[in-house]
C-alpha positions in Angstrom: -11.8 11.3 22.0 -15.0 9.9 23.2 -15.2 6.2 23.7 -16.1 4.3 20.5 -19.4 2.5 21.0 -19.6 -1.0 19.5 -16.4 -0.6 17.4 -15.9 -4.4 17.4 -18.2 -7.2 18.3 -18.1 -8.2 22.0 -17.1 -11.7 21.1 -13.8 -10.3 19.7 -13.1 -7.7 22.5 -13.7 -8.7 26.0 -13.6 -5.1 27.1 -14.1 -1.7 25.5 -11.6 -0.1 27.9 -8.7 -0.4 25.4 -10.8 1.2 22.7 -11.2 4.4 24.6 -7.7 4.6 26.0 -6.0 6.2 23.0 -6.8 9.0 20.6 -6.1 9.6 16.9 -6.0 13.3 17.2 -7.0 16.0 19.8 -10.4 15.5 21.2 -13.4 16.7 19.2 -17.1 16.5 19.7 -18.4 13.3 18.1 -21.1 13.3 15.5 -24.3 11.6 16.6 -24.9 8.2 15.0 -26.5 7.1 12.9 -25.5 10.1 10.7 -28.1 11.9 8.7 -29.2 10.0 5.6 -27.0 10.6 2.6 -26.6 8.1 -0.3 -23.0 9.0 -0.6 -20.5 11.9 -0.1 -20.3 14.7 -2.6 -18.4 18.0 -3.1 -19.8 21.1 -1.6 -22.1 23.0 -4.0 -19.9 26.0 -3.9 -17.0 24.1 -5.4 -18.1 22.5 -8.6 -15.8 20.0 -10.3 -13.0 21.5 -12.4 -12.0 19.7 -15.5 -8.2 19.3 -15.9 -6.6 19.7 -19.3 -5.6 16.5 -21.0 -2.0 15.6 -20.2 0.7 14.4 -22.6 1.5 10.7 -22.4 3.5 9.6 -19.3 6.7 8.9 -21.2 6.8 12.5 -22.5 6.0 13.8 -19.1 8.9 11.8 -17.6 11.4 13.0 -20.2 10.2 16.6 -19.7 10.4 16.5 -15.9 13.9 15.0 -16.0 15.3 17.4 -18.5 14.2 20.6 -16.7 14.1 21.1 -13.0 11.8 24.1 -13.6 9.2 21.9 -15.1 8.2 20.6 -11.6 6.0 17.6 -10.9 3.3 17.2 -13.5 1.2 15.2 -11.0 1.7 17.5 -8.0 -2.0 17.9 -7.2 -2.5 14.1 -7.4 0.6 13.4 -5.3 -0.6 15.7 -2.5 -4.0 14.1 -2.6 -2.6 10.6 -2.5 -0.3 11.4 0.4 -3.2 12.9 2.4 -5.4 9.9 1.6 -3.0 7.2 2.8 -2.0 9.3 5.8 -5.6 9.5 6.9 -6.2 5.8 6.3 -3.1 5.0 8.3 -4.5 6.7 11.3 -7.6 4.5 11.2 -5.4 1.4 10.7 -3.1 2.3 13.6 -6.1 2.6 15.9 -7.5 -0.8 14.8 -4.2 -2.5 15.0 -3.6 -1.3 18.5 -6.9 -2.9 19.5 -6.1 -6.1 17.7 -2.7 -6.4 19.5 -4.2 -5.6 22.9 -7.0 -8.2 22.3 -4.7 -11.0 21.0 -6.8 -11.5 17.8 -5.0 -13.9 15.5 -7.3 -14.6 12.5 -9.1 -12.8 9.7 -12.7 -13.9 10.3 -15.4 -12.1 8.3 -16.3 -10.0 11.3 -12.9 -9.3 12.6 -11.3 -5.9 13.2 -8.9 -6.3 10.3 -11.9 -6.5 8.0 -13.2 -3.2 9.5 -9.7 -1.7 8.9 -9.6 -3.0 5.3 -12.9 -1.4 4.4 -12.3 1.7 6.5 -9.0 2.4 4.8 -10.5 2.0 1.3 -13.4 4.3 2.1 -11.1 7.1 3.4 -8.8 6.9 0.5 -11.6 7.0 -2.0 -13.2 9.9 -0.1 -10.0 12.0 0.0 -9.2 11.4 -3.7 -12.7 12.5 -4.7 -12.6 15.6 -2.5 -9.1 16.7 -3.5 -8.7 15.8 -7.2 -11.1 17.3 -9.6 -11.7 15.2 -12.7 -14.3 14.4 -15.2 -14.2 10.8 -14.1 -13.0 8.7 -11.2 -11.7 5.2 -11.5 -10.4 3.2 -8.6 -9.0 -0.4 -8.8 -9.1 -1.7 -5.2 -9.2 -4.9 -3.3 -12.5 -4.7 -1.5 -16.2 -4.5 -2.6 -19.4 -4.3 -0.6 -20.9 -7.7 -1.4 -20.2 -9.3 2.0 -21.5 -6.2 3.8 -24.8 -6.3 2.0 -25.6 -9.8 3.2 -27.9 -10.7 6.0 -26.0 -10.7 9.3 -23.5 -8.0 8.3 -25.4 -5.2 10.0 -23.1 -5.0 13.0 -19.8 -4.9 11.1 -21.3 -2.3 8.7 -22.3 -0.2 11.7 -18.8 -0.6 13.2 -17.2 0.6 9.9 -19.6 3.5 9.6 -18.8 4.6 13.2 -15.0 4.3 12.8 -14.9 6.1 9.4 -17.0 9.0 10.5 -15.1 9.3 13.8 -11.8 9.4 11.8 -13.2 12.1 9.6 -14.3 14.2 12.5 -10.9 13.8 14.3 -9.1 14.9 11.2 -11.3 18.0 10.7 -10.6 18.5 7.0 -14.1 17.7 5.8 -17.5 18.8 7.3 -19.2 15.6 6.2 -20.5 12.3 7.4 -21.3 9.1 5.6 -24.5 7.0 6.0 -24.4 3.3 5.8 -25.5 3.4 2.2 -22.8 6.0 1.6 -20.2 3.6 3.1 -21.3 0.8 0.8 -21.4 3.1 -2.3 -17.9 4.4 -1.5 -16.5 0.9 -1.1 -17.9 0.0 -4.5 -16.2 2.9 -6.2 -13.2 0.6 -6.2 -14.6 -1.9 -8.6 -12.9 -0.5 -11.7 -11.0 -3.0 -13.9 -8.3 -0.6 -14.8 -6.7 -1.2 -18.3 -4.5 0.6 -20.8 -6.6 3.7 -21.4 -7.4 6.6 -19.1 -6.4 7.2 -15.5 -7.0 4.7 -12.7 -6.1 4.9 -9.1 -4.8 1.5 -7.7 -5.2 0.8 -4.0 -4.4 -2.0 -1.5 -6.1 -0.6 1.6 -4.0 -2.9 3.9 -1.2 -4.7 2.2 0.3 -7.3 4.6 -2.8 -8.6 6.5 -0.8 -11.2 8.5 1.7 -8.5 9.6 -1.2 -6.3 10.5 -2.6 -9.0 12.7 0.7 -9.7 14.4 1.3 -6.0 15.1 4.2 -6.0 12.5 4.7 -4.4 9.1 1.9 -3.5 6.7 1.3 -0.7 4.2 -1.5 1.4 2.6 -0.4 1.3 -1.0 -1.8 3.7 -3.6 -0.7 4.3 -7.2 -2.0 6.2 -10.2 -2.0 4.7 -13.7 -2.1 7.0 -16.7 -2.6 5.3 -20.1 -1.5 2.0 -18.6 1.7 3.3 -17.0 2.3 3.8 -13.3 3.1 7.5 -12.9 2.7 8.0 -9.1 2.9 5.9 -6.0 2.7 6.4 -2.3 3.3 3.9 0.6 2.2 4.6 4.1 4.1 2.2 6.4 3.0 3.0 9.9 5.3 0.5 11.7 8.5 0.9 9.6 11.3 2.9 11.3 12.1 6.2 9.7 15.8 5.3 9.9 17.3 2.2 8.3 16.2 -1.3 9.3 18.9 -2.8 11.5 17.8 -6.3 12.2 15.7 -9.1 10.8 12.5 -8.0 12.6 12.4 -4.9 10.6 13.1 -2.6 13.5 15.7 0.0 14.2 17.5 1.5 17.2 15.8 4.9 16.8 12.4 5.7 18.3 10.7 7.4 15.3 8.3 4.9 13.6 6.1 5.5 10.6 7.2 6.2 7.0 5.5 7.7 4.0 7.3 6.9 0.7 6.3 8.7 -2.5 7.4 8.8 -6.1 6.3 10.5 -9.3 7.5 9.5 -12.8 10.6 11.4 -13.7 10.8 13.2 -10.3 12.6 10.7 -8.0 11.5 9.1 -4.8 11.2 10.5 -1.3 10.5 9.4 2.3 9.1 11.4 5.2 7.6 10.6 8.5 3.8 10.0 8.7 3.8 12.9 11.2 4.9 15.2 8.4 8.7 15.7 8.6 10.3 17.3 5.5 10.7 14.8 2.6 14.1 13.4 2.0 15.3 12.1 -1.4 16.2 8.4 -1.4 18.1 6.0 -3.6 18.7 2.3 -3.8 22.1 1.0 -2.5 25.0 1.1 -5.0 26.7 -2.2 -4.1 27.9 -4.2 -7.1 29.1 -7.2 -5.2 26.5 -9.8 -4.3 28.5 -11.0 -1.4 27.9 -7.6 0.3 24.2 -7.6 -0.6 21.2 -8.5 1.6 17.8 -9.4 0.3 14.2 -8.9 1.3 11.5 -11.5 0.9 8.0 -12.2 2.3 7.7 -13.0 6.0 5.2 -15.8 5.2 6.5 -18.9 3.3 3.0 -19.2 1.9 3.5 -16.0 0.1 6.9 -16.8 -1.5 9.0 -19.9 -2.0 11.7 -19.5 0.5 13.6 -22.6 -0.8 13.9 -21.0 -4.2 15.0 -17.6 -2.9 17.6 -19.5 -0.7 19.0 -21.2 -3.8 19.2 -17.8 -5.6 21.0 -16.3 -2.7 23.5 -19.2 -2.6 24.3 -18.9 -6.3 24.9 -15.1 -5.9 27.1 -15.7 -2.9 24.9 -13.6 -0.6 26.2 -14.0 3.0 23.6 -12.2 5.0 20.4 -14.0 6.0 17.2 -12.9 4.4 15.3 -9.9 5.8 11.6 -11.2 6.0 9.0 -8.5 6.5 5.4 -8.2 5.3 3.9 -6.0 2.6 5.2 -3.4 0.2 7.2 -2.0 3.1 9.9 -4.1 1.5 9.8 -1.9 -1.6 10.2 1.2 0.5 13.1 -0.3 2.5 14.8 -1.4 -0.7 14.3 2.1 -2.3 16.2 3.8 0.5 19.0 1.3 0.5 18.2 -0.8 3.6 18.9 -3.9 1.4 20.0 -4.6 -2.1 17.6 -7.2 -3.5 13.9 -8.1 -3.3 12.7 -11.6 -4.3 9.1 -12.7 -4.6 8.2 -16.1 -6.0 4.6 -17.1 -5.2 3.6 -20.7 -5.3 2.3 -22.2 -8.6 -1.1 -21.0 -9.7 -1.1 -17.7 -7.8 -1.8 -14.6 -9.9 -0.3 -11.3 -8.8 -2.7 -8.4 -8.4 -1.7 -5.0 -9.6 -2.4 -3.3 -6.2 0.3 -5.5 -4.6 3.1 -4.0 -6.7 2.0 -0.7 -8.5 3.0 1.7 -5.7 6.0 -0.1 -4.5 7.5 -0.6 -8.0 7.5 3.0 -8.9 9.1 4.0 -5.5 12.0 1.6 -6.3 12.4 2.6 -10.0 12.3 6.3 -9.2 15.0 5.6 -6.5 17.2 4.2 -9.3 16.3 0.6 -9.1 14.9 -2.0 -11.5 11.8 -4.1 -11.1 11.2 -7.0 -13.4 9.7 -10.5 -13.6 11.9 -13.6 -13.6 12.6 -13.2 -17.4 13.8 -9.6 -17.0 10.6 -8.1 -18.4 9.2 -4.9 -16.9 5.9 -5.2 -15.0 2.9 -4.4 -17.2 0.0 -2.8 -15.2 -2.2 -2.2 -18.3 -3.8 -5.6 -18.4 -6.5 -5.1 -15.8 -6.6 -6.2 -12.2 -3.9 -8.9 -12.6 -0.2 -8.9 -13.7 0.7 -11.2 -16.6 4.3 -12.2 -15.8 6.8 -15.0 -15.7 7.2 -16.9 -12.4 8.0 -14.1 -10.0 9.1 -10.6 -9.3 12.7 -9.3 -8.6 14.1 -5.9 -7.8 17.6 -4.6 -7.3 20.0 -1.9 -8.5 21.3 -1.7 -12.1 24.7 -3.1 -11.1 23.4 -6.3 -9.6 20.5 -7.1 -12.0 22.5 -9.1 -14.6 23.9 -11.5 -12.1 20.6 -11.6 -10.2 18.7 -12.6 -13.4 21.2 -15.3 -14.2 21.0 -16.8 -10.7 17.2 -16.6 -10.8 16.9 -18.4 -14.1 19.3 -21.1 -13.2 17.6 -21.7 -9.8 14.1 -21.9 -11.5 15.5 -24.3 -14.1 17.0 -26.6 -11.4 13.8 -26.5 -9.4 11.6 -27.4 -12.4 14.0 -30.3 -13.3 13.9 -31.6 -9.8 10.1 -31.5 -9.8 9.9 -33.4 -13.1 11.7 -36.3 -11.5 9.2 -36.8 -8.7 
């Protein structure tokens, strides 16, 4: 690949040598920049949009898929598009993360490379979904919008994003298109949907686990599909997660193969494959019914979850293993394939959970045979817009452990609240 010109500001990267030292794909001729004017991307004229017939409600589709193996996956086209979208976004993110690690960047300033990766990932996912899935409407609930990029002084970072996105498209070779700067902004803003209980909405976190991304650790590109308020499909691209089971607290394994793609569709189970495209393998949550033998996942950052509360819950359960702390929805993927038995998340008071932080991961776990609820045992409701309306926190485990886990959670929360009232 030709060297990337001006990918990141010189203040962030002392040298551009590291940028040109690796490739995302076999070398291709690079498009000249700036690309030709285009307000946004569009389908080729020879392939007009095809309207899909209205589907039955998700609950009926799930029952149908489970009762008959011949029925197949009712969201097969959407699943294929989603996997392609997050895989392409992961390539961009891997390239940027490598530059971050080599350059020892430790913060998320407005013009930092992680910002470039956030926007770039969202653009590529939106692009692929629009190109691959025909529909009479497109709705994307996503984390980013273009407001900051439209401000004075944002020209350089916008140019960096445009260059990186177009270079990734060229390297992939699937689409003979390029995006102008205005096309980049318009594509970002396609993620401004509010979601809701009606219709179909894609839900995206372009980089889940920003702190892990900056450290060179775990992060995920998380994409889900809502249909009539229900999560019916989810994919998680986890570029740094071992394909084999996690074997230590750093989220690493003894094997060399790194990079997982988890996927699940309602009523069809959950699978994992390598980001390089190995055959998918069915996965399931662990079957232990003894909390003493269980291990649990929680957020790496104490700012993201109350570690004192999770420690109390683990003590009440009799869990002997120390917590496995990793970033992002990679925890959901690891739980779904049985690397651990429990996932605990208890944000600090006042924090509102966003739907893109849990939509994809939750269906991967439930389709692998697990249960995901809030602290009161209620299922997660993704039909209320961009935020989840839930009680206190989120827990996930298998069906055998859920009753005892819920009891320990509610007792620990009560004790914590009583202690706080005495202060």
